[in-house]
N, C-alpha and C positions, 0 to 999 in steps of 0.2 A: 454153485454156492450152496453151502449146507443150510438146512432148514433152521430158521430161528427158533430158539426155545421160548421166545416171547412174541407170538404171532400178532397179538393185539397191538403192541407197541411198534412192531414192524409195519403193520398196516397204517397206524397213526402217523408214523414217520413218512410214509409215502404220501399221505394226504397233505401233511404240512409242506412237504417238498413241492407238491403240485401247486398249492396255494402260493408259495413263495415264487415259483416259476411264473404263475399267472400275474402276480403282482409286479414282478420285475419286467415282464414283457408286455404289459398293457400299453397299447398304442391306439388312442382314439382315431377314428376314421376321419379322413379329409373328405370333402364333397365327392371326389372321384370314386371313393370306395363305398359310398352309400348304396349305389345302384346294385352292385354285386351282392352286398350283404342283404338287402331287402328282397332281391330275387330269390335268395335261398331260404326265405322264411315260408313256413307252411301255414300261412294265415292270410286272409283277405284284408282284414282290418288291422292297420298298423298304428298303435298309439305313438304319438310324437310328444315327448315331454320337454318343455322349454328349458328346464334347468335341473341339475342333479346333485346339488352340493350338500343337502341336509337330510336328516332322518325323514322329514315329511315326504320328500321326493323319492327316497328309497322305498318308503311304504307304498307309494303309487306303483313303482316298478314291480314290486313283489306282488301287489294286488292284481296287476295284469298277469303276472306270471302264474298265479293260482288258477287263472282261467285259461292257461296254456298259450299265452301271448307274450311275445318279445316286445320290448319298447325301445324305440329310437330315442336315446337320451342326448339332448344337446347341452353343452356347457363350455364356457371359455377356459375353465380350469382343467388341464389334462389329468389331474388327479381327483376329480370330483367323486364324492362318495358313491353315488349310484352307478358310476361307470364300472365299478367292481362287481356288481351283481351279475349273476349268471343269466338273468333275464333281460340284460341291457345290451343294446347295440350302441356303443359309445361314439359320439360324433363331436368333434371340436368345432365350436361356434365362436362368433364375435362376442364381446362382453356386452351383455344387455343393459348394464348400468352406464357404461362409458360411450357405447356406440349403439343406442337403441334402434335407430332406423336401419342401420346396417344389419343388426341382429334380426329384425323382423323380415328384412329382405332375404336373409339366409334361411329363416324358417319357411318363408313362402317358396323359395327354390327347393328346399328339402321336400316339401309337400308335392311339388311338381315332379321331382325325381321318383317319389313313391307312386304317384299316379302313372308315370310312364312305365312302371313295372306291372300295371294292371291291378294295383291294389288301392285301397282307400285309406288315406291318412286321417287319424282322429286327433285333433289338437287337444292337449292337456297342459294347462298353465299351472306351474308350480308356485313360484314366488310372486303371487299376485300383487302384493303391496308395491313391488317395484315394476311390474310388467304391464299392468292393465292400461295405464295412461298411454304409454308408447305404443301398445298394441292397437288401441282405438285410434290414435293419431295416424298409424300406418294404414288402417282401413279394414274393418271387419268384413265389408262386402268383398274386398279383394281376397282376403284369407278364405272366405267361404267358397271361392271359386275352386279351390283345391282341397280344402279340409272339410271333414264332417265335424260340425260344431254341436255341442250338447249343453251349452251354458248360455245364459243371457249376460254377456259380458258388460253391456251398457249398464244394466241394473247393478251388477256386482261392482262396477267402478263407482257408481253413486253411493253404494253402501260402504265404501271405504271410509266415508266421512261418518265418524261416530255420532256427531250431532244429528245427522240425517237419520241414523238408526234410532236414536232416541225419539225424534219427532214422529217417525213412522210407528214406533212401538206405542206411543201415546194414542195415536189415531186408531191403532188396531185393538187397543184395550189390553195391552200386555205391560205389566208392571216393570219399571226400571228404576234404579236410583236416580234422584234428582240430578240433572246434568245441564250445564250451562257453559257458554263461551267464557273464556278466561276473564276478560274485563267485567263482564256482567256479574260475575260471582261475588264481587265486592259488596253488592247490595244484598246483604244476607236476609234482611226483612222481606225483600221483594221476591227473592229466589226460593226461600225456604231452606237454604243450605245451613248446616251447622258444622263446626269443626269436630273431628278431623275430616278432611276432604282429600280426594285423590286428584292430582293434576296429571293429565294424559295428553298425548299428541292427538289432535283432532283427526288427523289423516296421515297415513303412511308410517314409516319406521325410521325416520331420521334421528329421533331421540334415542331409540334403541341402538341404532348403528353407532351413534356418537358416545353414549354412556353405558350401554349394555343394560338399561333398565326400561321398563314399560310404563311405570307410574311412579310418582313421587307423593308420599304421604305428608300432608301439611296440617299443622296443629294451631296456627294463629294467622290473623290477618297480615301481620308483618312478614311472616314467613311466606305466605301466599304471594304477597307483593314482590318479594325477593325472587321467588321462583319464576313468576311471570315475566319480570324484567330481565331475568337471566337467559330466557329462551325466547328471543324475539324473531328468530329466523323462520319459525313456522307457527301456525295457530294452535292454541292449546284449549282444552276443555277442563272444567272442574266438575267433578262428580262426587256426590255424597259417599263417604266411606261407609260401607255396610257394617252394622254392629257385629263385633266378634265376641259379644258377651253370651256365653252359653254354648259356644262351639258351633261356628258356622259350617255349612257344607257347600262345596262347590260341585256342580254337575256339568257335564258336557253332553250335549245332544247333537250327534252327527246326523245329517239328513241329505237325501237327494230327492228333489221334487221335479216331477215332469209336468210342465205347463199344459200340455195338450190334454192330459187326462185329469190333472189336478191331484194326482196320487203322490204321496210322499212315503219314502222308506226312512225309518229313523232307528237310531241306536243310542242308548243312554248309558252313561258311566259316571262314577263319582271319583273326584280327585282325593287321594289319600295324602300324598306328599308332593311338594314342589321343589324345583332345583334351587330356588332362592326366593326371597320375599318378592311377591308380585311376578314371580318367574313362571316358566313353563312346567308342565307336569313331569314328575319323576316316577310316580306310582299311582295307578288308578285301578278301579275295579268295575267290571260290568255289573250294573245294578239297576233295578227299575226306578224310574222317576216319572210317574204318570202325569204329575202336574207340569213338569218341564216339557214332556212330549206334547201335551195338549196345547201349551203356550207356543211351542215351536210350530205346530201345524196351523194354529190361529194366525200367527205372525206371517208365516210363509204364504198362506192362502190370501191374506190381506194384500200383500205385495205382488201376488201372482208370480212368485219366485220360480226360477227355472235353473236347475243345476245343483251343484254340490255346495255344502256349507257346514259350519259348526256354530252352535249357539252355546254360550257359556252362561250358566245360571248360578246364583248363590242364595242360600237360605238366610234371610235376615231374622235373627232370633228376637230382635227388638219388635219388629213389626209382625213377626210370626207368619211370614209368607216368602215364597220363592220370587226372586227378582232376576230379570235378564240383565246381564252385564254387558255383553256385546255379541255381535255376529261376525264370524270370519267367513267371507264369501269365497271359500276355496276348500279343497281337501285339507285335512289337518293331520298333525303328527301322530296322534294316538289311534288313527283309523285302522292300524293293523290289529288292534284289539277287537274292533268290530268284525274284521275279516276272520279272526280266530274264533269268534262267537257266532259265525254263520251269516254275517251281513257284510258282503264285499261291495262297498260303494263304487269301486272301479267297474265292477260287473254291471251295475245298474246304469252308470254313465255310458258304458259301451252299448248297452241295449238301446238307449235313446239315440245314440249316434247311428245305430243300424236301422233306425226307424221302427223299432219294436216297442210295444207297451211294457211298462214295468210289471213284474210279477207281484203277487200278494206279499204283504209284509212277512218276511221270514220270522220264524220263532227265534228270539234272542236267547242265547245261553247265558245265564247269570252266574257270577262267581269268579271267572278267570280274571287275572290281573294283567295290566300292561306295566312293564318295568323298564325304565332306563337305568340299567343295573349299575354301570360303572360310575355314572354321575351321582346316583343316589348313594352308593357305597362311600364315595369320596366325601360327599356332604355329611353323611352319617358319621364318618370317622371324625370329621372336624367338630361336630356337635358333641360327640362322646368325649372328645379331648377337653372340651370346655364345660362339661357337666350338664349340657342342655338336653341330652338324650342318653338313655341307657341302651345296652346291647339288646335286652329283652324288648324294649319299646321299638327298636329298629326292626327286629325280626318278626314281631307279632303280626303285622298286617300282610306279610309276604305269604305266598302260596306256591306250591309246586305247579299248579295249573296256571301258567303265565305265558305271555308272549313278550319277548325282549324287543325294545324299541329299535335296536340296531342289529344286535347279534341274532343269528338264526342258523340252526344246525343244517338246514337244507340249502342255505345260501350264506356260507360262513365268511367269505373273504371280506365283505364290507365291514363286518364287525371287528376283525383283526386289524384292518387298516385304520379304523376309527380309534381303536384302543391305542395303537402305537403312535398315532398322531396326537394322542391325549385330548381328543375332542369329546370331552364329557364333563 
């Protein structure tokens, strides 16, 4: 074959052909194939991720990959996003929503297979909002027989209740917006609430699964009554809407705390843009937030927290202080920015699973961005078409020094799969 006059494009063509081949021929392992795959791994500790459908879980797999570890990824969907990562050992599992006890039996058996290979499985829970209840019902003691655990899942289950978070924050002396159970919110004089308020699900993600929203903004008592009556299938809370007069700021503090030493590793970032109103982050920046870091450590120490989490803060321009919005007792979507900036929470979780102490707080690199590019671009185009955003305003906060929420040059296939599935 004659040499191509375009060697770059020839090489690129080969890379694309290889990715198409890998995509076409992806076949997740059945239980019989797990043992062969695990025996071939050059690592003693084997992370086992309970699910692999979203960017959150993909970030976990890549975080382990940065430490030179492959992850056994379980999911009922044979085309789960994290299955396509080069750091994944994809395994087809029962559906954890429809068959939770069968799923956890499968997880337990997977751990036993890994143990039979002379290796130590490390349990990593992804979609905690759906998994923690069934996991604890199955039995933590039973799971600990085969898995190395590095989280206090009982406390994390308790913290799934946002009202519990609020009560514990008050006890710890950490400021949060006024928060009350749905029906209690009608007594405005007693609660101290004033409109507008936000109505949120007290626990879980059924509202999000049903309507694709995480909160409803309400401006009157009549509107509040309508919302509360319309959602009677699960308990709701009513939270004071934080003032947006003067440009509020939202901060995210990722953390891993080791109960044995009381030591916490933290990472701070500020949200620049969201995918939608009350939606998840589309663009954020690694930025110092000393007040949020101090409140995070105070809150986690008060609860004697153990494991991974994310705390969301917002600056209330009316009160001129930072308020805690909520705690997510799990690893979070923008954790790949922390890894990019020198703080890999997956590494610290593995250290604890190995029985080792956490290292000193790494020096955080400030300035890089986390960007969910395709979703942010699509939303930006819609806003430009309606005159709500200019091209210059869209481009101004972007930076060349960024990590993409899904696309990664070193692990490109998940990004292409996500793009062509229009999951942005």
